[in-house]
NUTOR-122579 format. One record per residue (C-alpha): residue number from 1; residue in one letter; x, y, z. Coordinates in Angstrom, 2 decimals, m for minus. Example, Ala and Ser with C-alpha at 12.3 -4.5 7.8 and 13.67 -1.06 7.14 Angstrom:
REC pos code    east   north      up
REC   1    A   12.30   m4.50    7.80
REC   2    S   13.67   m1.06    7.14
// end
This chain:
REC pos code    east   north      up
REC   1    M m165.46  m12.38  132.45
REC   2    N m161.82  m11.80  133.37
REC   3    A m161.54  m13.79  136.60
REC   4    I m161.49  m17.59  136.70
REC   5    P m164.67  m18.69  138.58
REC   6    S m164.32  m20.97  141.65
REC   7    L m166.86  m23.78  142.10
REC   8    D m167.39  m26.49  144.73
REC   9    L m167.98  m29.90  143.12
REC  10    Q m169.61  m31.19  146.31
REC  11    K m172.57  m28.92  145.54
REC  12    F m173.13  m31.20  142.54
REC  13    T m172.15  m34.58  143.98
REC  14    S m173.89  m34.29  147.37
REC  15    G m175.86  m31.02  147.40
REC  16    T m179.56  m30.25  147.18
REC  17    Q m181.29  m30.20  143.80
REC  18    A m181.13  m26.40  143.82
REC  19    Q m177.37  m26.54  144.50
REC  20    R m176.88  m29.11  141.73
REC  21    D m178.83  m26.96  139.28
REC  22    Q m176.81  m23.86  140.21
REC  23    F m173.51  m25.74  139.84
REC  24    V m174.50  m26.97  136.37
REC  25    S m175.50  m23.47  135.30
REC  26    D m172.36  m21.83  136.68
REC  27    L m170.06  m24.47  135.17
REC  28    G m171.67  m24.30  131.75
REC  29    R m171.67  m20.51  131.61
REC  30    A m168.00  m20.40  132.62
REC  31    Y m167.10  m22.89  129.90
REC  32    E m169.01  m20.86  127.32
REC  33    K m167.35  m17.60  128.38
REC  34    I m163.74  m18.45  129.27
REC  35    G m163.26  m22.24  129.25
REC  36    F m161.63  m22.48  132.70
REC  37    V m162.91  m22.98  136.27
REC  38    A m161.20  m23.60  139.62
REC  39    V m162.80  m26.61  141.34
REC  40    S m162.73  m27.56  145.03
REC  41    G m164.60  m30.48  146.61
REC  42    H m162.92  m33.02  144.32
REC  43    F m161.95  m36.62  145.11
REC  44    L m158.23  m36.04  145.62
REC  45    S m157.07  m36.02  149.25
REC  46    E m154.46  m33.58  150.54
REC  47    E m152.34  m36.53  151.67
REC  48    L m152.29  m38.00  148.16
REC  49    I m151.42  m34.62  146.64
REC  50    H m148.53  m34.17  149.08
REC  51    E m147.22  m37.68  148.39
REC  52    L m147.43  m37.23  144.63
REC  53    Y m145.32  m34.06  144.72
REC  54    K m142.78  m35.88  146.88
REC  55    Q m142.55  m38.77  144.42
REC  56    I m142.40  m36.74  141.22
REC  57    K m139.63  m34.57  142.64
REC  58    A m137.73  m37.77  143.49
REC  59    F m138.18  m39.01  139.94
REC  60    F m137.13  m35.82  138.16
REC  61    D m134.08  m35.58  140.47
REC  62    L m132.81  m38.91  139.11
REC  63    P m129.76  m38.75  136.82
REC  64    E m130.58  m38.09  133.17
REC  65    S m129.17  m41.48  132.22
REC  66    V m131.65  m43.21  134.53
REC  67    K m134.66  m41.20  133.32
REC  68    K m133.72  m41.90  129.70
REC  69    K m134.20  m45.63  130.36
REC  70    Y m137.92  m44.89  130.58
REC  71    E m138.23  m42.94  127.32
REC  72    I m140.08  m45.17  124.83
REC  73    E m138.77  m44.74  121.29
REC  74    G m141.60  m44.35  118.77
REC  75    G m144.24  m44.30  121.49
REC  76    G m145.40  m40.76  120.84
REC  77    G m144.74  m39.92  124.48
REC  78    Q m147.93  m41.73  125.48
REC  79    R m146.34  m43.56  128.41
REC  80    G m143.21  m43.12  130.48
REC  81    Y m140.69  m40.31  130.23
REC  82    T m140.38  m37.50  127.67
REC  83    S m137.10  m35.61  127.88
REC  84    F m136.54  m31.87  128.13
REC  85    G m137.47  m29.76  125.09
REC  86    K m138.91  m32.61  123.04
REC  87    E m142.53  m31.41  122.87
REC  88    H m143.50  m28.14  121.20
REC  89    A m146.79  m26.32  120.74
REC  90    K m148.67  m26.70  117.46
REC  91    G m147.12  m24.38  114.87
REC  92    K m143.94  m23.77  116.87
REC  93    K m140.43  m25.10  116.28
REC  94    E m138.98  m24.25  119.69
REC  95    G m139.34  m27.03  122.25
REC  96    D m141.08  m26.23  125.53
REC  97    L m138.80  m25.83  128.56
REC  98    K m140.08  m28.94  130.32
REC  99    E m139.70  m32.68  130.86
REC 100    F m142.60  m34.93  131.84
REC 101    W m143.93  m38.40  132.63
REC 102    H m147.15  m40.13  131.54
REC 103    F m149.28  m42.52  133.58
REC 104    G m152.08  m44.10  131.51
REC 105    Q m155.31  m46.05  132.00
REC 106    Y m155.35  m48.82  134.64
REC 107    A m158.76  m50.36  133.89
REC 108    Q m159.21  m53.42  131.69
REC 109    V m160.08  m52.26  128.17
REC 110    A m161.82  m53.99  125.28
REC 111    E m159.55  m56.07  123.04
REC 112    A m160.25  m53.84  120.03
REC 113    L m158.92  m50.81  121.92
REC 114    K m155.71  m52.31  123.31
REC 115    Q m153.64  m51.12  120.35
REC 116    H m154.32  m47.55  121.54
REC 117    Y m153.25  m48.25  125.14
REC 118    P m149.52  m48.81  125.67
REC 119    P m148.74  m50.47  129.03
REC 120    N m147.75  m48.25  131.93
REC 121    V m144.00  m47.97  132.50
REC 122    I m142.74  m49.03  135.94
REC 123    V m139.93  m47.03  137.58
REC 124    E m137.74  m49.59  139.34
REC 125    E m135.78  m47.07  141.39
REC 126    I m138.83  m45.51  143.11
REC 127    P m141.62  m48.09  143.76
REC 128    A m143.86  m45.54  145.53
REC 129    F m143.84  m43.35  142.39
REC 130    N m145.86  m46.00  140.55
REC 131    E m148.32  m46.64  143.40
REC 132    V m149.03  m42.97  144.08
REC 133    G m149.41  m42.24  140.36
REC 134    E m152.12  m44.89  140.07
REC 135    G m153.98  m43.54  143.11
REC 136    V m153.97  m39.98  141.79
REC 137    F m155.00  m41.13  138.30
REC 138    K m158.10  m42.88  139.70
REC 139    A m159.10  m39.98  141.97
REC 140    L m158.87  m37.45  139.14
REC 141    E m160.71  m39.79  136.79
REC 142    Q m163.56  m40.00  139.33
REC 143    T m163.59  m36.21  139.59
REC 144    G m163.64  m35.86  135.80
REC 145    V m166.60  m38.22  135.45
REC 146    A m168.64  m36.07  137.87
REC 147    L m167.74  m32.88  135.99
REC 148    L m168.66  m34.43  132.65
REC 149    Q m172.03  m35.45  134.10
REC 150    A m172.68  m31.81  135.00
REC 151    I m171.55  m30.76  131.52
REC 152    A m173.89  m33.32  129.93
REC 153    I m176.84  m31.88  131.85
REC 154    Y m175.91  m28.36  130.74
REC 155    L m175.83  m29.57  127.12
REC 156    N m179.31  m31.15  127.52
REC 157    L m177.86  m34.64  127.15
REC 158    D m178.47  m37.64  129.39
REC 159    T m176.58  m37.20  132.67
REC 160    H m174.47  m40.29  131.92
REC 161    Y m173.84  m39.49  128.25
REC 162    F m170.06  m39.40  128.68
REC 163    D m169.75  m42.20  131.27
REC 164    D m169.13  m45.14  128.95
REC 165    F m166.88  m43.12  126.66
REC 166    V m164.50  m42.22  129.51
REC 167    A m164.80  m45.28  131.79
REC 168    T m161.91  m46.90  129.91
REC 169    G m160.81  m43.79  128.04
REC 170    N m157.21  m43.23  127.01
REC 171    S m156.70  m40.62  129.75
REC 172    I m153.25  m39.50  130.84
REC 173    L m151.80  m38.15  134.08
REC 174    R m148.77  m35.97  133.28
REC 175    P m146.41  m34.83  136.04
REC 176    I m144.38  m31.97  134.51
REC 177    H m141.06  m30.52  135.66
REC 178    Y m140.03  m27.10  134.42
REC 179    P m136.33  m27.04  135.41
REC 180    P m134.43  m23.93  136.51
REC 181    I m133.59  m21.68  133.55
REC 182    Q m129.84  m21.52  133.01
REC 183    T m129.57  m19.02  130.13
REC 184    A m131.94  m16.55  128.50
REC 185    P m134.40  m18.58  126.36
REC 186    K m134.52  m17.72  122.66
REC 187    K m138.26  m17.60  121.91
REC 188    A m138.89  m20.72  124.03
REC 189    E m141.38  m20.73  126.93
REC 190    R m142.07  m23.21  129.68
REC 191    A m145.24  m24.07  127.76
REC 192    A m146.06  m22.06  124.63
REC 193    A m149.64  m20.98  123.92
REC 194    H m151.80  m24.00  123.10
REC 195    G m155.17  m25.66  123.47
REC 196    D m155.48  m29.12  125.02
REC 197    I m156.43  m32.09  122.84
REC 198    N m158.81  m33.96  125.14
REC 199    L m162.34  m33.57  126.58
REC 200    I m161.38  m31.80  129.84
REC 201    T m158.11  m31.21  131.71
REC 202    L m157.84  m31.26  135.51
REC 203    L m154.70  m29.44  136.62
REC 204    M m152.85  m29.67  139.93
REC 205    G m150.12  m27.17  140.66
REC 206    A m151.57  m23.85  139.46
REC 207    H m151.12  m22.21  142.87
REC 208    G m148.56  m19.64  141.79
REC 209    R m148.12  m17.25  138.90
REC 210    G m147.19  m18.74  135.54
REC 211    L m150.35  m20.23  134.01
REC 212    Q m152.22  m17.71  131.86
REC 213    V m155.48  m17.96  129.91
REC 214    L m156.40  m15.99  126.78
REC 215    N m159.85  m14.53  127.39
REC 216    R m162.43  m13.52  124.77
REC 217    N m161.07   m9.98  124.71
REC 218    N m157.72  m11.42  123.55
REC 219    E m156.12  m10.57  126.90
REC 220    W m153.87  m12.87  128.94
REC 221    V m155.35  m13.50  132.40
REC 222    D m153.48  m15.14  135.30
REC 223    A m155.09  m18.44  136.31
REC 224    I m154.17  m19.10  139.95
REC 225    A m156.00  m21.83  141.85
REC 226    G m156.80  m21.44  145.54
REC 227    E m155.84  m23.87  148.29
REC 228    N m156.98  m27.41  147.40
REC 229    E m158.46  m26.30  144.06
REC 230    L m157.93  m27.88  140.66
REC 231    M m157.94  m25.75  137.54
REC 232    V m160.26  m27.49  135.04
REC 233    N m160.54  m26.49  131.39
REC 234    V m162.29  m27.57  128.21
REC 235    G m160.17  m29.41  125.63
REC 236    D m160.40  m29.39  121.84
REC 237    M m162.36  m32.67  121.68
REC 238    L m165.21  m31.29  123.78
REC 239    S m165.10  m27.94  121.99
REC 240    R m165.31  m29.73  118.65
REC 241    H m168.12  m32.05  119.83
REC 242    T m170.17  m29.03  120.97
REC 243    N m169.43  m26.98  117.84
REC 244    N m167.50  m24.47  119.98
REC 245    T m170.45  m23.93  122.31
REC 246    L m168.00  m24.77  125.10
REC 247    K m164.66  m23.07  124.61
REC 248    S m161.27  m24.76  124.42
REC 249    T m159.28  m21.78  125.62
REC 250    I m155.71  m21.04  124.60
REC 251    H m153.36  m21.03  127.59
REC 252    R m149.63  m20.98  128.32
REC 253    V m147.04  m21.20  131.10
REC 254    I m144.82  m18.13  130.94
REC 255    N m141.21  m18.00  132.02
REC 256    P m140.63  m16.58  135.51
REC 257    P m138.91  m13.24  136.10
REC 258    K m135.13  m13.46  135.99
REC 259    E m134.76  m13.43  139.77
REC 260    L m136.71  m16.73  139.87
REC 261    W m134.88  m18.48  137.02
REC 262    G m133.10  m20.70  139.53
REC 263    T m136.32  m22.33  140.73
REC 264    S m138.18  m25.38  139.42
REC 265    R m141.90  m25.45  138.74
REC 266    Y m144.05  m28.58  138.92
REC 267    S m147.54  m29.02  137.57
REC 268    I m149.66  m32.14  137.13
REC 269    P m152.43  m32.11  134.51
REC 270    F m154.83  m35.01  134.05
REC 271    F m155.93  m35.13  130.42
REC 272    M m159.32  m36.85  130.28
REC 273    H m159.72  m38.70  127.00
REC 274    P m162.58  m40.83  125.73
REC 275    V m162.18  m44.24  124.11
REC 276    A m160.56  m44.01  120.68
REC 277    N m163.73  m44.98  118.80
REC 278    M m165.89  m42.20  120.31
REC 279    P m167.33  m40.14  117.46
REC 280    L m166.55  m36.46  117.91
REC 281    D m169.17  m35.51  115.33
REC 282    V m170.81  m32.17  116.16
REC 283    L m173.88  m32.64  118.36
REC 284    P m176.93  m31.84  116.19
REC 285    H m178.52  m29.52  118.75
REC 286    C m175.31  m27.45  118.87
REC 287    V m175.83  m26.47  115.23
REC 288    S m178.00  m23.48  114.29
REC 289    E m178.25  m20.71  111.72
REC 290    E m176.19  m18.52  114.07
REC 291    N m173.66  m21.33  114.69
REC 292    P m173.41  m23.55  111.59
REC 293    K m171.47  m26.83  111.73
REC 294    Q m167.76  m25.96  111.99
REC 295    F m166.03  m29.37  112.02
REC 296    D m165.84  m32.53  109.92
REC 297    D m166.73  m35.87  111.50
REC 298    I m163.81  m37.71  113.13
REC 299    T m163.17  m40.25  115.90
REC 300    A m161.29  m39.37  119.07
REC 301    G m158.47  m41.76  118.15
REC 302    D m157.90  m40.24  114.73
REC 303    F m158.05  m36.72  116.14
REC 304    L m155.51  m37.61  118.84
REC 305    R m153.11  m39.02  116.26
REC 306    E m153.37  m35.84  114.14
REC 307    R m152.56  m33.68  117.13
REC 308    L m149.61  m35.81  118.32
REC 309    I m148.09  m35.32  114.86
REC 310    D m148.67  m31.56  115.19
REC 311    L m146.86  m31.58  118.56
REC 312    G m143.82  m33.38  117.16
REC 313    L m144.38  m36.50  119.28
REC 314    L m145.34  m38.76  116.35
REC 315    K m144.06  m38.85  112.80
REC 316    N m146.54  m38.62  109.94
// end
């Protein structure tokens, strides 16, 4: 499977039983084979998408001194602004050629979990930035819940297995700006090869060349979403929980050809996380003689902390 499959989520959310069954089968097979699908029929309106791009461009165009006001020292980049080149892929020293912002959970969370949920940071200069970010966060969260219900069915779990884990999960919406490239990068890429940490990632902004996926033949494949499609991939938490039955696929954002160095790129992933105390222990029915247990038991919160250290966003 070299191409990224395209699926219509409305076949699952409002289709016939036969359409629902086919969607579940197609989604699960794609996640076993390549780990990525392009999804239309989601809960994000075109108007909201257009407004979000308008607002994030306004934010990243602010002077560096203004943006730096919103960079939270010691916060692991979990909320607010992270400046250019600060994050790097696991195992790499070179910082990625990007700057980004994080919107976090808006729902009321249990008292025991509040230590894992820094408050959202409010940009005073652009009030609409905050409002639109919240609207997009909630629409993508709703979309992610529906996709996880389909995944649960494919895994022979209860349809609502993931619901409570993600209802107040520590999910993050990350508008990313890849600025124009001024000089030839030395080993650095816009986003070096990596796997995502979370359960699933819903990505806006993959409508042009740049995002690539490493398929099972160890070949890099362009992942280009169609009009009004989100690119949705499996993260390491879900891969770990399913004992690699569903694949967390390595992907990257390559640098553009030299003639396009002077252009910016924007992408907006929504990283869907569960609550910190969700056990990521391997599901028993995903273990067999052919696929023995590959991972130690760990909670989502502890796994997230380990990975933020690997990325250079937290100190050990």
